[in-house]
C-alpha positions, -999 to +999 in steps of 0.1 A: +322-664-693+357-668-677+379-699-677+392-714-642+421-694-634+414-665-656+416-628-642+384-609-647+390-572-657+351-559-655+329-538-636+317-551-604+284-555-589+279-544-554+246-557-539+230-546-507+236-563-476+226-601-483+212-598-517+243-612-535+239-643-514+200-643-524+210-637-557+232-667-559+207-691-539+180-680-565+199-689-592+211-724-579+171-731-569+160-723-606+193-744-624+184-777-599+223-783-599+246-786-572+271-759-564+297-778-579+275-785-609+266-749-614+302-736-610+312-761-638+282-753-661+297-713-657+329-726-661+338-710-629+355-726-597+330-740-570+349-721-543+346-689-562+307-692-562+297-710-533+322-690-507+337-660-521+307-646-537+279-666-517+296-652-483+302-617-501+334-619-493+340-605-534+318-589-556+309-604-587+318-595-622+290-571-637+292-594-672+291-625-655+261-615-631+241-608-661+252-640-680+242-661-651+206-647-647+203-649-684+211-683-683+189-690-650+163-664-647+144-662-617+134-625-628+148-597-649+180-578-646+160-542-643+144-556-612+176-570-598+192-536-607+166-513-592+160-533-563+189-554-551+222-534-564+235-507-544+259-497-569+282-510-601+318-505-596+340-494-621+369-516-632+400-522-612+379-501-585+399-514-555+429-509-569+453-481-566+484-469-588+516-469-569+538-436-572+570-441-580 
């Protein structure tokens, strides 16, 4: 897991519309924790999980998504990958190199 404030360089999981929110809600239900407690248990910021990721404003790093599901399993990763994920984005997928 990453530390709060740390930049993550990793592939990203692009869920089908609505499935990233569902993924996080299922994780929260499985954990039995509040959003704040869940974030702390994963060493993440509560805002990242309960706003950025749950509202699907940003994608979840691949390694974190797999680790979260491993820690709080409600199904297996292969099922999620086959049915809930649109694609896995490469590292730095949204960044463009500026030419000088």
